mmCIF file of the N, C-alpha and C atoms, coordinates in Angstrom:
data_MODEL
# 
_entry.id   MODEL 
# 
loop_
_atom_site.group_PDB 
_atom_site.id 
_atom_site.type_symbol 
_atom_site.label_atom_id 
_atom_site.label_alt_id 
_atom_site.label_comp_id 
_atom_site.label_asym_id 
_atom_site.label_entity_id 
_atom_site.label_seq_id 
_atom_site.pdbx_PDB_ins_code 
_atom_site.Cartn_x 
_atom_site.Cartn_y 
_atom_site.Cartn_z 
_atom_site.occupancy 
_atom_site.B_iso_or_equiv 
_atom_site.pdbx_formal_charge 
_atom_site.auth_seq_id 
_atom_site.auth_comp_id 
_atom_site.auth_asym_id 
_atom_site.auth_atom_id 
_atom_site.pdbx_PDB_model_num 
ATOM 1   N N  . MET A 1 1  ? 0.856   -1.168  0.000   1.00 0.00 ? 1  MET A N  1 
ATOM 2   C CA . MET A 1 1  ? 0.000   0.000   0.000   1.00 0.00 ? 1  MET A CA 1 
ATOM 3   C C  . MET A 1 1  ? 0.895   1.222   0.000   1.00 0.00 ? 1  MET A C  1 
ATOM 4   N N  . SER A 1 2  ? 0.496   2.228   -0.718  1.00 0.00 ? 2  SER A N  1 
ATOM 5   C CA . SER A 1 2  ? 1.218   3.495   -0.779  1.00 0.00 ? 2  SER A CA 1 
ATOM 6   C C  . SER A 1 2  ? 0.247   4.609   -0.473  1.00 0.00 ? 2  SER A C  1 
ATOM 7   N N  . SER A 1 3  ? 0.726   5.712   0.073   1.00 0.00 ? 3  SER A N  1 
ATOM 8   C CA . SER A 1 3  ? -0.158  6.847   0.332   1.00 0.00 ? 3  SER A CA 1 
ATOM 9   C C  . SER A 1 3  ? 0.274   8.090   -0.436  1.00 0.00 ? 3  SER A C  1 
ATOM 10  N N  . THR A 1 4  ? 1.219   7.958   -1.329  1.00 0.00 ? 4  THR A N  1 
ATOM 11  C CA . THR A 1 4  ? 1.694   9.103   -2.089  1.00 0.00 ? 4  THR A CA 1 
ATOM 12  C C  . THR A 1 4  ? 1.401   8.905   -3.572  1.00 0.00 ? 4  THR A C  1 
ATOM 13  N N  . PRO A 1 5  ? 0.510   9.731   -4.146  1.00 0.00 ? 5  PRO A N  1 
ATOM 14  C CA . PRO A 1 5  ? 0.239   9.596   -5.573  1.00 0.00 ? 5  PRO A CA 1 
ATOM 15  C C  . PRO A 1 5  ? 1.438   10.050  -6.391  1.00 0.00 ? 5  PRO A C  1 
ATOM 16  N N  . ASP A 1 6  ? 1.556   9.525   -7.576  1.00 0.00 ? 6  ASP A N  1 
ATOM 17  C CA . ASP A 1 6  ? 2.632   9.901   -8.481  1.00 0.00 ? 6  ASP A CA 1 
ATOM 18  C C  . ASP A 1 6  ? 2.253   11.231  -9.139  1.00 0.00 ? 6  ASP A C  1 
ATOM 19  N N  . PRO A 1 7  ? 2.987   12.327  -8.850  1.00 0.00 ? 7  PRO A N  1 
ATOM 20  C CA . PRO A 1 7  ? 2.603   13.618  -9.416  1.00 0.00 ? 7  PRO A CA 1 
ATOM 21  C C  . PRO A 1 7  ? 2.718   13.663  -10.936 1.00 0.00 ? 7  PRO A C  1 
ATOM 22  N N  . ALA A 1 8  ? 3.473   12.746  -11.527 1.00 0.00 ? 8  ALA A N  1 
ATOM 23  C CA . ALA A 1 8  ? 3.616   12.716  -12.977 1.00 0.00 ? 8  ALA A CA 1 
ATOM 24  C C  . ALA A 1 8  ? 2.508   11.908  -13.647 1.00 0.00 ? 8  ALA A C  1 
ATOM 25  N N  . ALA A 1 9  ? 1.696   11.239  -12.866 1.00 0.00 ? 9  ALA A N  1 
ATOM 26  C CA . ALA A 1 9  ? 0.630   10.398  -13.423 1.00 0.00 ? 9  ALA A CA 1 
ATOM 27  C C  . ALA A 1 9  ? -0.465  11.272  -14.035 1.00 0.00 ? 9  ALA A C  1 
ATOM 28  N N  . PRO A 1 10 ? -1.087  10.797  -15.103 1.00 0.00 ? 10 PRO A N  1 
ATOM 29  C CA . PRO A 1 10 ? -2.189  11.566  -15.695 1.00 0.00 ? 10 PRO A CA 1 
ATOM 30  C C  . PRO A 1 10 ? -3.380  11.597  -14.742 1.00 0.00 ? 10 PRO A C  1 
ATOM 31  N N  . ALA A 1 11 ? -4.254  12.558  -14.927 1.00 0.00 ? 11 ALA A N  1 
ATOM 32  C CA . ALA A 1 11 ? -5.449  12.669  -14.092 1.00 0.00 ? 11 ALA A CA 1 
ATOM 33  C C  . ALA A 1 11 ? -6.286  11.401  -14.203 1.00 0.00 ? 11 ALA A C  1 
ATOM 34  N N  . LEU A 1 12 ? -6.836  10.978  -13.087 1.00 0.00 ? 12 LEU A N  1 
ATOM 35  C CA . LEU A 1 12 ? -7.661  9.773   -13.052 1.00 0.00 ? 12 LEU A CA 1 
ATOM 36  C C  . LEU A 1 12 ? -9.137  10.144  -13.017 1.00 0.00 ? 12 LEU A C  1 
ATOM 37  N N  . ALA A 1 13 ? -9.962  9.275   -13.547 1.00 0.00 ? 13 ALA A N  1 
ATOM 38  C CA . ALA A 1 13 ? -11.411 9.427   -13.451 1.00 0.00 ? 13 ALA A CA 1 
ATOM 39  C C  . ALA A 1 13 ? -11.844 8.752   -12.159 1.00 0.00 ? 13 ALA A C  1 
ATOM 40  N N  . TRP A 1 14 ? -12.335 9.525   -11.209 1.00 0.00 ? 14 TRP A N  1 
ATOM 41  C CA . TRP A 1 14 ? -12.722 9.009   -9.896  1.00 0.00 ? 14 TRP A CA 1 
ATOM 42  C C  . TRP A 1 14 ? -14.207 8.674   -9.872  1.00 0.00 ? 14 TRP A C  1 
ATOM 43  N N  . VAL A 1 15 ? -14.556 7.586   -9.177  1.00 0.00 ? 15 VAL A N  1 
ATOM 44  C CA . VAL A 1 15 ? -15.935 7.111   -9.061  1.00 0.00 ? 15 VAL A CA 1 
ATOM 45  C C  . VAL A 1 15 ? -16.247 6.955   -7.577  1.00 0.00 ? 15 VAL A C  1 
ATOM 46  N N  . LYS A 1 16 ? -17.404 7.483   -7.161  1.00 0.00 ? 16 LYS A N  1 
ATOM 47  C CA . LYS A 1 16 ? -17.799 7.341   -5.759  1.00 0.00 ? 16 LYS A CA 1 
ATOM 48  C C  . LYS A 1 16 ? -18.258 5.913   -5.510  1.00 0.00 ? 16 LYS A C  1 
ATOM 49  N N  . SER A 1 17 ? -17.856 5.364   -4.387  1.00 0.00 ? 17 SER A N  1 
ATOM 50  C CA . SER A 1 17 ? -18.251 4.012   -4.022  1.00 0.00 ? 17 SER A CA 1 
ATOM 51  C C  . SER A 1 17 ? -19.762 3.905   -3.914  1.00 0.00 ? 17 SER A C  1 
ATOM 52  N N  . THR A 1 18 ? -20.315 2.794   -4.388  1.00 0.00 ? 18 THR A N  1 
ATOM 53  C CA . THR A 1 18 ? -21.756 2.571   -4.259  1.00 0.00 ? 18 THR A CA 1 
ATOM 54  C C  . THR A 1 18 ? -22.144 2.319   -2.800  1.00 0.00 ? 18 THR A C  1 
ATOM 55  N N  . TYR A 1 19 ? -21.169 2.041   -1.945  1.00 0.00 ? 19 TYR A N  1 
ATOM 56  C CA . TYR A 1 19 ? -21.432 1.841   -0.524  1.00 0.00 ? 19 TYR A CA 1 
ATOM 57  C C  . TYR A 1 19 ? -21.457 3.158   0.234   1.00 0.00 ? 19 TYR A C  1 
ATOM 58  N N  . SER A 1 20 ? -21.080 4.262   -0.395  1.00 0.00 ? 20 SER A N  1 
ATOM 59  C CA . SER A 1 20 ? -21.120 5.565   0.246   1.00 0.00 ? 20 SER A CA 1 
ATOM 60  C C  . SER A 1 20 ? -22.555 6.046   0.283   1.00 0.00 ? 20 SER A C  1 
ATOM 61  N N  . GLY A 1 21 ? -22.945 6.587   1.408   1.00 0.00 ? 21 GLY A N  1 
ATOM 62  C CA . GLY A 1 21 ? -24.307 7.082   1.548   1.00 0.00 ? 21 GLY A CA 1 
ATOM 63  C C  . GLY A 1 21 ? -24.491 8.406   0.832   1.00 0.00 ? 21 GLY A C  1 
ATOM 64  N N  . GLY A 1 22 ? -25.719 8.783   0.589   1.00 0.00 ? 22 GLY A N  1 
ATOM 65  C CA . GLY A 1 22 ? -26.026 10.021  -0.092  1.00 0.00 ? 22 GLY A CA 1 
ATOM 66  C C  . GLY A 1 22 ? -26.101 11.225  0.822   1.00 0.00 ? 22 GLY A C  1 
ATOM 67  N N  . GLU A 1 23 ? -25.867 11.034  2.136   1.00 0.00 ? 23 GLU A N  1 
ATOM 68  C CA . GLU A 1 23 ? -26.000 12.146  3.058   1.00 0.00 ? 23 GLU A CA 1 
ATOM 69  C C  . GLU A 1 23 ? -24.716 12.940  3.243   1.00 0.00 ? 23 GLU A C  1 
ATOM 70  N N  . GLY A 1 24 ? -23.681 12.644  2.500   1.00 0.00 ? 24 GLY A N  1 
ATOM 71  C CA . GLY A 1 24 ? -22.464 13.439  2.540   1.00 0.00 ? 24 GLY A CA 1 
ATOM 72  C C  . GLY A 1 24 ? -21.396 12.958  3.502   1.00 0.00 ? 24 GLY A C  1 
ATOM 73  N N  . GLY A 1 25 ? -21.606 11.877  4.204   1.00 0.00 ? 25 GLY A N  1 
ATOM 74  C CA . GLY A 1 25 ? -20.608 11.394  5.151   1.00 0.00 ? 25 GLY A CA 1 
ATOM 75  C C  . GLY A 1 25 ? -19.984 10.090  4.710   1.00 0.00 ? 25 GLY A C  1 
ATOM 76  N N  . GLN A 1 26 ? -18.787 9.821   5.179   1.00 0.00 ? 26 GLN A N  1 
ATOM 77  C CA . GLN A 1 26 ? -18.070 8.568   4.948   1.00 0.00 ? 26 GLN A CA 1 
ATOM 78  C C  . GLN A 1 26 ? -18.063 8.139   3.485   1.00 0.00 ? 26 GLN A C  1 
ATOM 79  N N  . CYS A 1 27 ? -17.655 9.030   2.612   1.00 0.00 ? 27 CYS A N  1 
ATOM 80  C CA . CYS A 1 27 ? -17.624 8.719   1.184   1.00 0.00 ? 27 CYS A CA 1 
ATOM 81  C C  . CYS A 1 27 ? -16.201 8.476   0.705   1.00 0.00 ? 27 CYS A C  1 
ATOM 82  N N  . ILE A 1 28 ? -16.029 7.425   -0.048  1.00 0.00 ? 28 ILE A N  1 
ATOM 83  C CA . ILE A 1 28 ? -14.743 7.186   -0.684  1.00 0.00 ? 28 ILE A CA 1 
ATOM 84  C C  . ILE A 1 28 ? -14.943 7.145   -2.190  1.00 0.00 ? 28 ILE A C  1 
ATOM 85  N N  . GLU A 1 29 ? -13.857 7.423   -2.885  1.00 0.00 ? 29 GLU A N  1 
ATOM 86  C CA . GLU A 1 29 ? -13.841 7.320   -4.338  1.00 0.00 ? 29 GLU A CA 1 
ATOM 87  C C  . GLU A 1 29 ? -12.680 6.409   -4.727  1.00 0.00 ? 29 GLU A C  1 
ATOM 88  N N  . TRP A 1 30 ? -12.821 5.771   -5.874  1.00 0.00 ? 30 TRP A N  1 
ATOM 89  C CA . TRP A 1 30 ? -11.740 4.941   -6.391  1.00 0.00 ? 30 TRP A CA 1 
ATOM 90  C C  . TRP A 1 30 ? -11.609 5.198   -7.879  1.00 0.00 ? 30 TRP A C  1 
ATOM 91  N N  . ALA A 1 31 ? -10.470 4.833   -8.428  1.00 0.00 ? 31 ALA A N  1 
ATOM 92  C CA . ALA A 1 31 ? -10.201 5.077   -9.844  1.00 0.00 ? 31 ALA A CA 1 
ATOM 93  C C  . ALA A 1 31 ? -10.083 3.738   -10.572 1.00 0.00 ? 31 ALA A C  1 
ATOM 94  N N  . PRO A 1 32 ? -11.200 3.234   -11.132 1.00 0.00 ? 32 PRO A N  1 
ATOM 95  C CA . PRO A 1 32 ? -11.201 1.911   -11.748 1.00 0.00 ? 32 PRO A CA 1 
ATOM 96  C C  . PRO A 1 32 ? -10.250 1.761   -12.931 1.00 0.00 ? 32 PRO A C  1 
ATOM 97  N N  . GLU A 1 33 ? -10.019 2.814   -13.695 1.00 0.00 ? 33 GLU A N  1 
ATOM 98  C CA . GLU A 1 33 ? -9.135  2.661   -14.855 1.00 0.00 ? 33 GLU A CA 1 
ATOM 99  C C  . GLU A 1 33 ? -7.701  2.373   -14.433 1.00 0.00 ? 33 GLU A C  1 
ATOM 100 N N  . ALA A 1 34 ? -7.292  2.834   -13.265 1.00 0.00 ? 34 ALA A N  1 
ATOM 101 C CA . ALA A 1 34 ? -5.948  2.532   -12.774 1.00 0.00 ? 34 ALA A CA 1 
ATOM 102 C C  . ALA A 1 34 ? -5.822  1.038   -12.496 1.00 0.00 ? 34 ALA A C  1 
ATOM 103 N N  . ALA A 1 35 ? -6.897  0.427   -12.023 1.00 0.00 ? 35 ALA A N  1 
ATOM 104 C CA . ALA A 1 35 ? -6.876  -1.015  -11.763 1.00 0.00 ? 35 ALA A CA 1 
ATOM 105 C C  . ALA A 1 35 ? -6.695  -1.787  -13.058 1.00 0.00 ? 35 ALA A C  1 
ATOM 106 N N  . GLU A 1 36 ? -7.316  -1.312  -14.128 1.00 0.00 ? 36 GLU A N  1 
ATOM 107 C CA . GLU A 1 36 ? -7.217  -1.984  -15.424 1.00 0.00 ? 36 GLU A CA 1 
ATOM 108 C C  . GLU A 1 36 ? -5.837  -1.806  -16.053 1.00 0.00 ? 36 GLU A C  1 
ATOM 109 N N  . ILE A 1 37 ? -5.245  -0.638  -15.865 1.00 0.00 ? 37 ILE A N  1 
ATOM 110 C CA . ILE A 1 37 ? -3.978  -0.312  -16.522 1.00 0.00 ? 37 ILE A CA 1 
ATOM 111 C C  . ILE A 1 37 ? -2.768  -0.691  -15.668 1.00 0.00 ? 37 ILE A C  1 
ATOM 112 N N  . HIS A 1 38 ? -2.818  -0.346  -14.384 1.00 0.00 ? 38 HIS A N  1 
ATOM 113 C CA . HIS A 1 38 ? -1.632  -0.453  -13.532 1.00 0.00 ? 38 HIS A CA 1 
ATOM 114 C C  . HIS A 1 38 ? -1.712  -1.549  -12.475 1.00 0.00 ? 38 HIS A C  1 
ATOM 115 N N  . THR A 1 39 ? -2.798  -2.283  -12.412 1.00 0.00 ? 39 THR A N  1 
ATOM 116 C CA . THR A 1 39 ? -3.029  -3.343  -11.423 1.00 0.00 ? 39 THR A CA 1 
ATOM 117 C C  . THR A 1 39 ? -2.953  -2.839  -9.987  1.00 0.00 ? 39 THR A C  1 
ATOM 118 N N  . VAL A 1 40 ? -3.316  -1.572  -9.788  1.00 0.00 ? 40 VAL A N  1 
ATOM 119 C CA . VAL A 1 40 ? -3.470  -1.026  -8.443  1.00 0.00 ? 40 VAL A CA 1 
ATOM 120 C C  . VAL A 1 40 ? -4.799  -0.286  -8.387  1.00 0.00 ? 40 VAL A C  1 
ATOM 121 N N  . VAL A 1 41 ? -5.317  -0.113  -7.167  1.00 0.00 ? 41 VAL A N  1 
ATOM 122 C CA . VAL A 1 41 ? -6.577  0.598   -6.980  1.00 0.00 ? 41 VAL A CA 1 
ATOM 123 C C  . VAL A 1 41 ? -6.327  1.811   -6.086  1.00 0.00 ? 41 VAL A C  1 
ATOM 124 N N  . PRO A 1 42 ? -6.346  3.015   -6.657  1.00 0.00 ? 42 PRO A N  1 
ATOM 125 C CA . PRO A 1 42 ? -6.232  4.220   -5.839  1.00 0.00 ? 42 PRO A CA 1 
ATOM 126 C C  . PRO A 1 42 ? -7.573  4.513   -5.156  1.00 0.00 ? 42 PRO A C  1 
ATOM 127 N N  . VAL A 1 43 ? -7.517  4.921   -3.890  1.00 0.00 ? 43 VAL A N  1 
ATOM 128 C CA . VAL A 1 43 ? -8.708  5.228   -3.100  1.00 0.00 ? 43 VAL A CA 1 
ATOM 129 C C  . VAL A 1 43 ? -8.459  6.553   -2.385  1.00 0.00 ? 43 VAL A C  1 
ATOM 130 N N  . ARG A 1 44 ? -9.485  7.405   -2.341  1.00 0.00 ? 44 ARG A N  1 
ATOM 131 C CA . ARG A 1 44 ? -9.351  8.684   -1.634  1.00 0.00 ? 44 ARG A CA 1 
ATOM 132 C C  . ARG A 1 44 ? -10.666 9.049   -0.962  1.00 0.00 ? 44 ARG A C  1 
ATOM 133 N N  . ASP A 1 45 ? -10.597 10.022  -0.056  1.00 0.00 ? 45 ASP A N  1 
ATOM 134 C CA . ASP A 1 45 ? -11.769 10.562  0.633   1.00 0.00 ? 45 ASP A CA 1 
ATOM 135 C C  . ASP A 1 45 ? -12.418 11.578  -0.297  1.00 0.00 ? 45 ASP A C  1 
ATOM 136 N N  . SER A 1 46 ? -13.686 11.386  -0.641  1.00 0.00 ? 46 SER A N  1 
ATOM 137 C CA . SER A 1 46 ? -14.348 12.280  -1.594  1.00 0.00 ? 46 SER A CA 1 
ATOM 138 C C  . SER A 1 46 ? -14.505 13.694  -1.051  1.00 0.00 ? 46 SER A C  1 
ATOM 139 N N  . LYS A 1 47 ? -14.479 13.862  0.263   1.00 0.00 ? 47 LYS A N  1 
ATOM 140 C CA . LYS A 1 47 ? -14.598 15.188  0.847   1.00 0.00 ? 47 LYS A CA 1 
ATOM 141 C C  . LYS A 1 47 ? -13.280 15.954  0.792   1.00 0.00 ? 47 LYS A C  1 
ATOM 142 N N  . HIS A 1 48 ? -12.171 15.255  0.543   1.00 0.00 ? 48 HIS A N  1 
ATOM 143 C CA . HIS A 1 48 ? -10.839 15.864  0.479   1.00 0.00 ? 48 HIS A CA 1 
ATOM 144 C C  . HIS A 1 48 ? -10.103 15.344  -0.757  1.00 0.00 ? 48 HIS A C  1 
ATOM 145 N N  . PRO A 1 49 ? -10.573 15.682  -1.954  1.00 0.00 ? 49 PRO A N  1 
ATOM 146 C CA . PRO A 1 49 ? -9.978  15.114  -3.172  1.00 0.00 ? 49 PRO A CA 1 
ATOM 147 C C  . PRO A 1 49 ? -8.516  15.490  -3.384  1.00 0.00 ? 49 PRO A C  1 
ATOM 148 N N  . GLN A 1 50 ? -8.049  16.559  -2.769  1.00 0.00 ? 50 GLN A N  1 
ATOM 149 C CA . GLN A 1 50 ? -6.643  16.935  -2.897  1.00 0.00 ? 50 GLN A CA 1 
ATOM 150 C C  . GLN A 1 50 ? -5.783  16.304  -1.804  1.00 0.00 ? 50 GLN A C  1 
ATOM 151 N N  . GLY A 1 51 ? -6.419  15.551  -0.915  1.00 0.00 ? 51 GLY A N  1 
ATOM 152 C CA . GLY A 1 51 ? -5.703  14.903  0.183   1.00 0.00 ? 51 GLY A CA 1 
ATOM 153 C C  . GLY A 1 51 ? -4.976  13.653  -0.283  1.00 0.00 ? 51 GLY A C  1 
ATOM 154 N N  . PRO A 1 52 ? -4.520  12.846  0.671   1.00 0.00 ? 52 PRO A N  1 
ATOM 155 C CA . PRO A 1 52 ? -3.754  11.648  0.320   1.00 0.00 ? 52 PRO A CA 1 
ATOM 156 C C  . PRO A 1 52 ? -4.585  10.623  -0.442  1.00 0.00 ? 52 PRO A C  1 
ATOM 157 N N  . VAL A 1 53 ? -3.899  9.844   -1.244  1.00 0.00 ? 53 VAL A N  1 
ATOM 158 C CA . VAL A 1 53 ? -4.493  8.744   -2.007  1.00 0.00 ? 53 VAL A CA 1 
ATOM 159 C C  . VAL A 1 53 ? -3.829  7.467   -1.527  1.00 0.00 ? 53 VAL A C  1 
ATOM 160 N N  . LEU A 1 54 ? -4.639  6.496   -1.114  1.00 0.00 ? 54 LEU A N  1 
ATOM 161 C CA . LEU A 1 54 ? -4.108  5.184   -0.760  1.00 0.00 ? 54 LEU A CA 1 
ATOM 162 C C  . LEU A 1 54 ? -4.153  4.311   -1.999  1.00 0.00 ? 54 LEU A C  1 
ATOM 163 N N  . VAL A 1 55 ? -3.108  3.533   -2.218  1.00 0.00 ? 55 VAL A N  1 
ATOM 164 C CA . VAL A 1 55 ? -3.021  2.698   -3.414  1.00 0.00 ? 55 VAL A CA 1 
ATOM 165 C C  . VAL A 1 55 ? -2.851  1.246   -2.971  1.00 0.00 ? 55 VAL A C  1 
ATOM 166 N N  . PHE A 1 56 ? -3.779  0.386   -3.387  1.00 0.00 ? 56 PHE A N  1 
ATOM 167 C CA . PHE A 1 56 ? -3.788  -1.018  -2.989  1.00 0.00 ? 56 PHE A CA 1 
ATOM 168 C C  . PHE A 1 56 ? -3.586  -1.919  -4.199  1.00 0.00 ? 56 PHE A C  1 
ATOM 169 N N  . PRO A 1 57 ? -2.926  -3.054  -4.026  1.00 0.00 ? 57 PRO A N  1 
ATOM 170 C CA . PRO A 1 57 ? -2.895  -4.049  -5.107  1.00 0.00 ? 57 PRO A CA 1 
ATOM 171 C C  . PRO A 1 57 ? -4.324  -4.509  -5.417  1.00 0.00 ? 57 PRO A C  1 
ATOM 172 N N  . VAL A 1 58 ? -4.602  -4.790  -6.674  1.00 0.00 ? 58 VAL A N  1 
ATOM 173 C CA . VAL A 1 58 ? -5.952  -5.180  -7.084  1.00 0.00 ? 58 VAL A CA 1 
ATOM 174 C C  . VAL A 1 58 ? -6.484  -6.356  -6.268  1.00 0.00 ? 58 VAL A C  1 
ATOM 175 N N  . GLY A 1 59 ? -5.664  -7.381  -6.063  1.00 0.00 ? 59 GLY A N  1 
ATOM 176 C CA . GLY A 1 59 ? -6.123  -8.560  -5.317  1.00 0.00 ? 59 GLY A CA 1 
ATOM 177 C C  . GLY A 1 59 ? -6.514  -8.242  -3.891  1.00 0.00 ? 59 GLY A C  1 
ATOM 178 N N  . ALA A 1 60 ? -5.741  -7.391  -3.230  1.00 0.00 ? 60 ALA A N  1 
ATOM 179 C CA . ALA A 1 60 ? -6.054  -7.008  -1.849  1.00 0.00 ? 60 ALA A CA 1 
ATOM 180 C C  . ALA A 1 60 ? -7.345  -6.203  -1.788  1.00 0.00 ? 60 ALA A C  1 
ATOM 181 N N  . PHE A 1 61 ? -7.530  -5.296  -2.750  1.00 0.00 ? 61 PHE A N  1 
ATOM 182 C CA . PHE A 1 61 ? -8.742  -4.491  -2.766  1.00 0.00 ? 61 PHE A CA 1 
ATOM 183 C C  . PHE A 1 61 ? -9.963  -5.367  -3.059  1.00 0.00 ? 61 PHE A C  1 
ATOM 184 N N  . ALA A 1 62 ? -9.828  -6.306  -3.982  1.00 0.00 ? 62 ALA A N  1 
ATOM 185 C CA . ALA A 1 62 ? -10.929 -7.223  -4.308  1.00 0.00 ? 62 ALA A CA 1 
ATOM 186 C C  . ALA A 1 62 ? -11.309 -8.069  -3.089  1.00 0.00 ? 62 ALA A C  1 
ATOM 187 N N  . ALA A 1 63 ? -10.324 -8.514  -2.339  1.00 0.00 ? 63 ALA A N  1 
ATOM 188 C CA . ALA A 1 63 ? -10.606 -9.298  -1.125  1.00 0.00 ? 63 ALA A CA 1 
ATOM 189 C C  . ALA A 1 63 ? -11.342 -8.441  -0.096  1.00 0.00 ? 63 ALA A C  1 
ATOM 190 N N  . PHE A 1 64 ? -10.935 -7.187  0.048   1.00 0.00 ? 64 PHE A N  1 
ATOM 191 C CA . PHE A 1 64 ? -11.604 -6.273  0.973   1.00 0.00 ? 64 PHE A CA 1 
ATOM 192 C C  . PHE A 1 64 ? -13.060 -6.046  0.566   1.00 0.00 ? 64 PHE A C  1 
ATOM 193 N N  . VAL A 1 65 ? -13.297 -5.746  -0.718  1.00 0.00 ? 65 VAL A N  1 
ATOM 194 C CA . VAL A 1 65 ? -14.663 -5.514  -1.199  1.00 0.00 ? 65 VAL A CA 1 
ATOM 195 C C  . VAL A 1 65 ? -15.520 -6.766  -1.004  1.00 0.00 ? 65 VAL A C  1 
ATOM 196 N N  . GLY A 1 66 ? -14.950 -7.936  -1.258  1.00 0.00 ? 66 GLY A N  1 
ATOM 197 C CA . GLY A 1 66 ? -15.680 -9.181  -1.038  1.00 0.00 ? 66 GLY A CA 1 
ATOM 198 C C  . GLY A 1 66 ? -16.088 -9.356  0.415   1.00 0.00 ? 66 GLY A C  1 
ATOM 199 N N  . ALA A 1 67 ? -15.191 -9.018  1.327   1.00 0.00 ? 67 ALA A N  1 
ATOM 200 C CA . ALA A 1 67 ? -15.491 -9.114  2.754   1.00 0.00 ? 67 ALA A CA 1 
ATOM 201 C C  . ALA A 1 67 ? -16.600 -8.135  3.148   1.00 0.00 ? 67 ALA A C  1 
ATOM 202 N N  . VAL A 1 68 ? -16.563 -6.935  2.582   1.00 0.00 ? 68 VAL A N  1 
ATOM 203 C CA . VAL A 1 68 ? -17.623 -5.943  2.856   1.00 0.00 ? 68 VAL A CA 1 
ATOM 204 C C  . VAL A 1 68 ? -18.961 -6.497  2.359   1.00 0.00 ? 68 VAL A C  1 
ATOM 205 N N  . ARG A 1 69 ? -18.982 -7.036  1.160   1.00 0.00 ? 69 ARG A N  1 
ATOM 206 C CA . ARG A 1 69 ? -20.232 -7.581  0.593   1.00 0.00 ? 69 ARG A CA 1 
ATOM 207 C C  . ARG A 1 69 ? -20.785 -8.729  1.420   1.00 0.00 ? 69 ARG A C  1 
ATOM 208 N N  . ARG A 1 70 ? -19.905 -9.510  2.035   1.00 0.00 ? 70 ARG A N  1 
ATOM 209 C CA . ARG A 1 70 ? -20.343 -10.630 2.876   1.00 0.00 ? 70 ARG A CA 1 
ATOM 210 C C  . ARG A 1 70 ? -20.716 -10.207 4.288   1.00 0.00 ? 70 ARG A C  1 
ATOM 211 N N  . GLY A 1 71 ? -20.573 -8.908  4.591   1.00 0.00 ? 71 GLY A N  1 
ATOM 212 C CA . GLY A 1 71 ? -20.979 -8.395  5.895   1.00 0.00 ? 71 GLY A CA 1 
ATOM 213 C C  . GLY A 1 71 ? -19.962 -8.556  6.997   1.00 0.00 ? 71 GLY A C  1 
ATOM 214 N N  . HIS A 1 72 ? -18.708 -8.833  6.671   1.00 0.00 ? 72 HIS A N  1 
ATOM 215 C CA . HIS A 1 72 ? -17.693 -9.055  7.684   1.00 0.00 ? 72 HIS A CA 1 
ATOM 216 C C  . HIS A 1 72 ? -17.416 -7.836  8.563   1.00 0.00 ? 72 HIS A C  1 
ATOM 217 N N  . PHE A 1 73 ? -17.760 -6.646  8.099   1.00 0.00 ? 73 PHE A N  1 
ATOM 218 C CA . PHE A 1 73 ? -17.482 -5.432  8.860   1.00 0.00 ? 73 PHE A CA 1 
ATOM 219 C C  . PHE A 1 73 ? -18.735 -4.746  9.380   1.00 0.00 ? 73 PHE A C  1 
ATOM 220 N N  . ASP A 1 74 ? -19.876 -5.431  9.270   1.00 0.00 ? 74 ASP A N  1 
ATOM 221 C CA . ASP A 1 74 ? -21.136 -4.838  9.759   1.00 0.00 ? 74 ASP A CA 1 
ATOM 222 C C  . ASP A 1 74 ? -21.090 -4.720  11.272  1.00 0.00 ? 74 ASP A C  1 
ATOM 223 N N  . ALA A 1 75 ? -21.651 -3.620  11.778  1.00 0.00 ? 75 ALA A N  1 
ATOM 224 C CA . ALA A 1 75 ? -21.731 -3.425  13.228  1.00 0.00 ? 75 ALA A CA 1 
ATOM 225 C C  . ALA A 1 75 ? -22.715 -4.431  13.820  1.00 0.00 ? 75 ALA A C  1 
ATOM 226 N N  . SER A 1 76 ? -22.368 -4.944  14.951  1.00 0.00 ? 76 SER A N  1 
ATOM 227 C CA . SER A 1 76 ? -23.248 -5.946  15.601  1.00 0.00 ? 76 SER A CA 1 
ATOM 228 C C  . SER A 1 76 ? -24.293 -5.293  16.451  1.00 0.00 ? 76 SER A C  1 
# 
């Protein structure tokens, strides 16, 4: 995982997560085209688009999303 975006990288098309609520809180965005081209998934806070970007290997991000879909992180 990296938290520093490459300043020489071209601009990415960011997509808001479908798991983000519409009320303006706890929203993340990811850049799917980076996953297709570079085999990494950049993720950022949609409320702070100029802030840090976390970059995950595609496999790790896919495992995380799968766990979320299965409810592994739901509050009890």
